[in-house]
C-alpha positions as CSV (number, residue, x, y, z in Angstrom):
1,X,-7.3,0.9,35.9
2,X,-10.4,-1.4,35.8
3,X,-11.0,-3.7,38.7
4,X,-10.1,-7.3,37.8
5,X,-10.8,-10.5,39.7
6,X,-9.5,-14.0,38.7
7,X,-9.9,-17.5,40.0
8,X,-8.7,-20.9,38.8
9,X,-9.8,-24.3,40.0
10,X,-9.6,-28.0,39.0
11,X,-13.0,-29.5,38.4
12,X,-13.9,-33.2,38.1
13,X,-16.1,-33.0,35.0
14,X,-15.7,-33.3,31.2
15,X,-15.3,-30.3,29.0
16,X,-18.6,-31.0,27.3
17,X,-20.5,-31.3,30.6
18,X,-18.9,-28.1,31.8
19,X,-19.8,-26.2,28.7
20,X,-23.4,-27.4,28.8
21,X,-23.8,-26.4,32.4
22,X,-22.2,-23.0,31.9
23,X,-24.2,-22.3,28.7
24,X,-27.5,-23.0,30.5
25,X,-26.5,-20.8,33.4
26,X,-25.4,-17.9,31.2
27,X,-28.5,-17.9,29.2
28,X,-30.8,-18.2,32.2
29,X,-29.1,-16.1,34.9
30,X,-26.8,-13.5,33.3
31,X,-28.0,-10.4,31.7
32,X,-25.9,-10.7,28.5
33,X,-25.0,-8.1,26.0
34,X,-22.8,-10.3,23.9
35,X,-21.4,-13.9,24.0
36,X,-18.4,-15.2,22.1
37,X,-17.4,-18.8,22.2
38,X,-14.7,-21.1,20.9
39,X,-15.3,-24.7,21.9
40,X,-12.9,-27.5,21.1
41,X,-12.7,-31.2,22.2
42,X,-10.0,-30.4,24.8
43,X,-10.6,-26.8,25.6
44,X,-13.0,-23.9,25.5
45,X,-13.1,-20.1,25.6
46,X,-16.1,-17.9,26.4
47,X,-16.2,-14.1,26.5
48,X,-19.3,-12.5,28.0
49,X,-20.2,-8.9,28.0
50,X,-22.6,-8.4,30.9
51,X,-25.0,-5.6,30.6
52,X,-24.9,-2.6,33.0
53,X,-27.0,-2.6,36.1
54,X,-27.6,-0.4,39.1
55,X,-24.5,-1.8,40.7
56,X,-22.2,-1.7,37.7
57,X,-21.6,-0.2,34.3
58,X,-21.1,-3.8,33.1
59,X,-18.4,-6.5,33.2
60,X,-16.4,-8.6,30.8
61,X,-16.0,-12.2,31.8
62,X,-13.5,-14.6,30.3
63,X,-13.9,-18.3,30.9
64,X,-11.1,-20.7,29.8
65,X,-11.4,-24.5,30.3
66,X,-8.5,-27.0,29.6
67,X,-8.9,-30.7,29.6
68,X,-6.7,-32.6,32.1
69,X,-8.2,-36.0,31.4
70,X,-11.6,-37.3,30.3
71,X,-13.4,-36.2,33.5
72,X,-11.1,-33.6,34.8
73,X,-10.4,-30.0,33.7
74,X,-8.9,-26.7,34.8
75,X,-11.3,-23.7,34.8
76,X,-10.0,-20.2,34.8
77,X,-12.4,-17.2,35.1
78,X,-11.5,-13.5,34.9
79,X,-14.1,-10.9,35.5
80,X,-13.4,-7.2,35.1
81,X,-15.3,-4.0,35.0
82,X,-16.0,-2.5,31.6
83,X,-15.3,1.0,32.8
84,X,-11.5,1.3,33.1
85,X,-11.7,4.1,35.7
86,X,-13.9,2.0,38.1
87,X,-12.5,2.0,41.6
88,X,-15.4,0.0,43.2
89,X,-17.1,-3.0,41.7
90,X,-19.6,-3.5,44.5
91,X,-18.7,-7.2,44.6
92,X,-20.0,-7.8,41.0
93,X,-16.8,-9.4,39.8
94,X,-16.6,-11.9,42.7
95,X,-20.3,-12.6,42.3
96,X,-19.8,-13.4,38.6
97,X,-16.9,-15.8,39.3
98,X,-18.6,-17.5,42.2
99,X,-21.8,-17.8,40.3
100,X,-20.1,-20.0,37.6
101,X,-18.0,-22.0,40.1
102,X,-21.2,-22.7,42.2
103,X,-22.4,-24.8,39.2
104,X,-19.6,-27.3,40.0
105,X,-19.9,-27.5,43.8
106,X,-19.8,-31.3,43.9
107,X,-17.1,-31.6,41.3
108,X,-14.6,-29.0,42.7
109,X,-11.3,-30.2,44.1
110,X,-8.9,-28.5,46.5
111,X,-6.2,-28.7,43.8
112,X,-5.2,-25.4,42.1
């Protein structure tokens, strides 16, 4: 079974601002193989296939954002190893998740 990590947080930012920030980060800092997006006014979904590296055979990241109000949203991120038989991820999944959440350090709340 593939290693899977997941985290959800409430962020004080609009959907559009979040998507813009995430998109800039993805294109600049993540070694992408493929990106699929579905962006609406009140939600978004992104699926990223991250290329393999020396530490990993690659990961699949799923980002889901849901609007709570105009400047508040719930962000859920799942990162899992592509190789289903992986037993060690060398911290890549947590690094993927924390890399995205670090974009919202000032906007994060303690709510879950």
